Every structure is written in structure tokens, then in C-alpha cells.
N, C-alpha and C positions, 0 to 999 in steps of 0.2 A: 663731716659729722659721721661718727661711727654707727653702723647699722647692726642692731642686735637680732639674733635669730632665736625665736621662741622654741620651747620644747615641742609644741605642736608642729611647727614647721620642720623641725629635725625629724620627727616621726614620719611625716608625710614624705620627706626626702628619702628616708630609710626604706619605707615601704615601696616607694616607686622603684628604688634600686633593686629591691628583692624581686619585684614582679618582672622587671626587665631581665634579670638573671634567669628566673624560672622559664620565661618565654624562650630565651636563648637555649636553655637546656631541654626544651620541648616538654616541660612538665605542666604548662598552662596553655590551654587553647584559647585563642582570641575569640571574642564574641562574634556573632554572625555579621553584625554591621561592620566591625573592624576588619574581618577577614574576607568578607564577601562570600562566605560559605557557612551553611548551617552546621551545628555541632552534632548532628545525627544523620543517618542515611535518609536521602530523599526517597519517598515512595512514589514510583511511577506506575501508571496503569496502562494496559494495552488491551484493546478489544477489536476483533476483526469480524467481518460478516460471517466467516466460517474458517475453521482451521482444517477443513477437509479439502485443502488446496495447498500443495507444497510451496507455492509462491509466498503465501502468508507465513508459513513456517520459516522460510528463509529470511523474509523481511523482519520477523519478530526476533530471530536469532541474531541478526545484525544489530538491532536496537539493544538487545540484551547485552551484547558484548561491550558496547559503549557505556551503558548504564553501570554494569558491574565493574568495569575498569575504573569508574569514579567511586567505587565503594557503595553504590546505591542499590535499590531494590526495584525489580520489575514484576508486577502482577499481570498475568495474561489470562484473558477470558475468551471463551468460544461460545457465542450465542447460537451457533448452528443455523444461521439465516433467520432467526427469530428476533424481530425488532423489539418486541416487548421484553423478551428475555435479556436482550442487550441493554436496554434501559435499566432493568433491575440490577444487572451485574455492575453497571456503572455506579448506581446508587450504593451498592454494597462496597465497592472499592473506595468510594468517598469515605464511608464509615470506617474503613480500614486504615485511613490516614493518607490516602492518595493526594499528592500535591500537583502532579501533572498527568494528563490523560492523552494517550495516543489513540485516536478513534478512526476506525474504518467502518462506516455505517452499513448496517444490514438494510436499512431503508433511509434514504437521504432526508426524508421529511419527518418520519416518526422519531428520529433520534433527537429532535429539537428539544423536547422536554428534559431529557437527560443533560444536554449541553447547557440548558438554562440553569439547571440545578448546580452544575459545575461552576458557572459564573457566580451564582449566589453564595456558594460556599468556598470561593477563593481558589478553585482548581483551574489551572491553565490548560487549555485544550489545543491540541495540535491534530489536525485532520490529516489522515494518511491515505494516499492512493485513490481517493475519490473526493468529490465535493459534497457539501451538505446544503440544505435549503436556507439555513439561517447562519450565515458566516459571521454575524455580529457577535456570536458567542465563541469565536475561534481566534486564537492568536495568529496561527499560520496554517496554510494548507500546503502540504508537500505531496506531489503526485507526479506520475509519469505524464509525458505529453500525450494525453489520451487521444486527442483529435488527430495528431500526427500518426499515431499507431494505426488507426483505422485507414487513414489516407495512404499509408505505405502499403497496406495489404491490397487496397484497390489498385494502386499503381502497379504492383507486382502481378496481380491478376490480369490486368490489361495487356501486359507484356506477354503473358503465357496464353491468353485468349483474345488475340486481336480481332477475331471474327465476331466476338460478342459472347454473352453468357446469360443464363437464367440462374438466379442466385437465391439460396436459402440462407437466412440470417438467424443465428441463435444468439440471444442477448438477454439481459435482465433489466426490465424497464424501470425498476425502482432503485437501481444503482446508477448514480450519475456517471461513473467512469465508463460503463459499457454503453450508455446512451451517447456519450461524447465520442466514443470510438466509432459508433455507427454513423454519427454525424460526419466524422472525418472520412469514412468510407464513402458515404453518399455524395460528399462534396466532389469527389474525384470522378463520379460517374453520372452526376445529375443531368448534364447536358449532352449525354451520349446515348442515343437510342439503341445502341447495340447491347446495352447492359440493362437488365431488368431484375429487380428483387421480386420474386414470385411469391415469397412467403417469409413472414417473420414469426419466430417462435420465442416467447418470453419465458422468464424465470428459469433459464437453463445454464447457470454459471457453474454447476457441479457436474461431474462426469456421469454419475448415475442418472441424474435427471435428463441431461442432454441425450443420453443413450435411449432412455425410455421414450422421449418425445420423438426422436428420429425413427425409432422402430414403429411407433404409431403412424408417423407420416408415411413411411415406406410401404405400409400396407395398402395405401390408396393412391400415392403420388410419387412418381419417379422422374418427372420431366424437369430436371435441373442439371446444371453443369458445375456449380460451385457451392461449397458450404463455407460460410464465414462464421466461425465461432468466436465470440467476443472475448474469450480467454482460451487457454490451452485445454483445460479440462472439458469444456463444451465441445471443442474440436475433436478431442480424443474419444469422447462419448459418441459423437456422430460417426467417427471413423469405424468404431466397433460395430455400430449398427449397419453401416455399409458392408462391412465384412460379413456380417451375419446373413445378409441378403445377397451375397455373392457379387456385390457391386464395387468392391475395393479396387478392382483392376479395370474399371470402366472409364478411366480417364477423368473422373470427377476431381476437381481441385478442392482440397480441404485446408483451410487456414485457421490459425489461432492467434492469440495475443498473450504473451508472457515471456517466451523463450525458455521454457522449462526443460530440464534434462530429458524428460519423457517425450516431449514434442520433438526435440532435436534428434532423438534416437529414431523416431518415426520418419522424420525428414530424410535422415541418412539412409534409411531402409527403403526410401521411395514410396512410402505409404501416405505421408502427409506432405503438403506442398510448401508451406512456409509458416512463419510466425513473426509477428512484430515484437521484438524482444524488449522486455523491461529489465531493469537492473535493481532487484530488490536489496542486494547487499549494499550497493551505493546509496539507495534510497533510505534504508534503515540507518545508516551512518549519518546521512544528512538530517534526517528527522531528529535523531537524538542530539546531535551537535547543535541544531537550531534551538532545541529546548534548553540546553545548557547555556547558550548565549543569552536567551531570554532571562533565565534565572540569575545570570550575572549582571543583569541590568542593561544589556546591549539591545539595540534596536534590531529587529528581525524583519525579513520580507513577509508580506502578507500572502503572497502566492509564489511558490517555488516549484519549478518544473524540472524533472529529471529526464534526461535524454532517452530516446528509444531508437531501435535500429531494426531493419528488416533482415531476417535470416531465412535462407532457403538452401537448397543443395549446393549452390555455388559458393556459399559462405562457410560451410561446415565441414569438419573432418573429425576423425576419431578423438583427437586431442581437445579441440575447442568445443566439442559437444558435451563434455562432462561438466557437471555442476551448472551454476547459474551464470557465472561471469568468468 
């Protein structure tokens, strides 16, 4: 039996052929569902506790390289350690069309309200370099192995001070990453009576603040052998204070965490003892690629840890001390 083709069917076949031809010529873009890619740039947002730290500048630059390579946009905000300001800036980025947020919390607890708003408004959240109190709002947390960083510092200290030491700790009690570093440090010395933390000074993650607090301390107290700064800026701030009081050559061990070029320079010059190095370029790439996997519908890990390594004068030279990695 002969099958007749109607005019309507001929038109459908013709239009289908035209669309296929145009696609092949690159004149028609497939729909988001068909291509797995939206038809306009994705707006990413990034907020860090402070940009007054070269570590975060390096981390953000690495994320930006990946985002811009995809033809997308990265908005970056600096709340300058102000948790309320950070929440407001996140709110503003949502209104600017942000689809994905990379968040490094100025306060691990206070950021919860902003993360909740992200969830309600369909913004995917990836936490960077520290944890938050409410991970139910977070797709994935990508950070250095903070506990191991602190433990490595204590391990190196024990090698250099086998007879024992009185220790000053500089950390930031509202930031989960520095708290975890301190936990790692303490785990290495907790059962050893030779080592004693004689003082903890909080809110000292910036070089100027650490310097001010150490100067205040040194006016009245100088009976210590080690300074553990929970990041390189705090260690460098403490080092400057020791230098001011003529104590830079008294054999006091000064440690940081980050692996910054400035810290490595001080280690090479014999002024700073060591740093547990993070890898912000690698971390930034991991953060951005994890977000793109999620946007493509792939399953991503809830908790991703990036390696750390100990650096002291035995590990550094003029060549490998430049830059972050």
C-alpha cells in the first residue's frame, strides 16, 4: 500500500534539515538541556575573609583563570574580616545574577544566614579553605589538610627543640581552619610534658594585628621559645615585633602556615624557622573544576582535602622559594 506524505510532513522534514545544517555551520546554539551548557556566561562569586593576605589573592587568581577560560565571569569581594559585611556582599552578588558562590568565611557561624539565602535562591555554594558551621547549605568544601599542617609544624619544632619549649600561639578563634591547625599542633605535643603552650592570642590572622598583639605581649612577657603563627602573616607580624625588641637573634623559633613567598624569603635569611605550605594555585584549580563538574550534572565529593608540606631551610633555595608553587 502506497504511503502519502502530506504538505505538513514535508515542511517538518524541510525545517529539520535546515536546523541541522545551521547547527553544523555554527549559526544556531543548542539549548541548555541539549548542550549541557547555558547560552550566556555563568556568573560566579568569590568572597574571602580578607584580601589583605597574598594567599587569598593567589587562590582567587587561580579560580579566575579557570572561570575565564570557560568564558564565564568571576565577581570577587573583600569583607575585610567583617562577617556582616560579607553576608551583605553575598546578598548583593546574588542580586547581580550569581549562580555559584566560592566562600571563605570571615566567621564560620555568622555566614550561615547568607548560605541559607543562597540555598533558597538556587545558588550553589562551594566553601574554600575553611569549614562552616552549617554544611547542609554547601555542595562541597575544598580546603588544605589543616590538621596536618599544624601537626607538621609541631613535628618540626620537636626536632629542633628536643629539650622542650614554651610556646606562644597566634590564631583566629572564629575561623575553623586556624582552629583545626591548632588542634593538629596540639595533637603532636599533648602527651609530652616538655612542651607547654604558655599563651594563646586570638584574632591575629593579619600581619598588622599580629604585630600589634606581639608588641603588647613583649612589653610584659618574654619567657617563651617558640611562636606558632597559624598563618604566615601572623608569623611575619610576630617576627617584626621580635626584631623591634632586639629578640630576633635570641634563638626563638617562629613558624607559620601558608608557604608564602615572603615567609620563604625569611626562612632563607634565617629569620623564620619554617612554614607548613599550602598550595593555593592547585586549590583554586580544584575548586573551580569541582564547580564545573557539579554544573555539568556530575557527582562531586562533599569534602576535598588538598595536600600540605613542611618547608624549612633544608627544603628551600633561591629558585624554589619564588612564588607559591
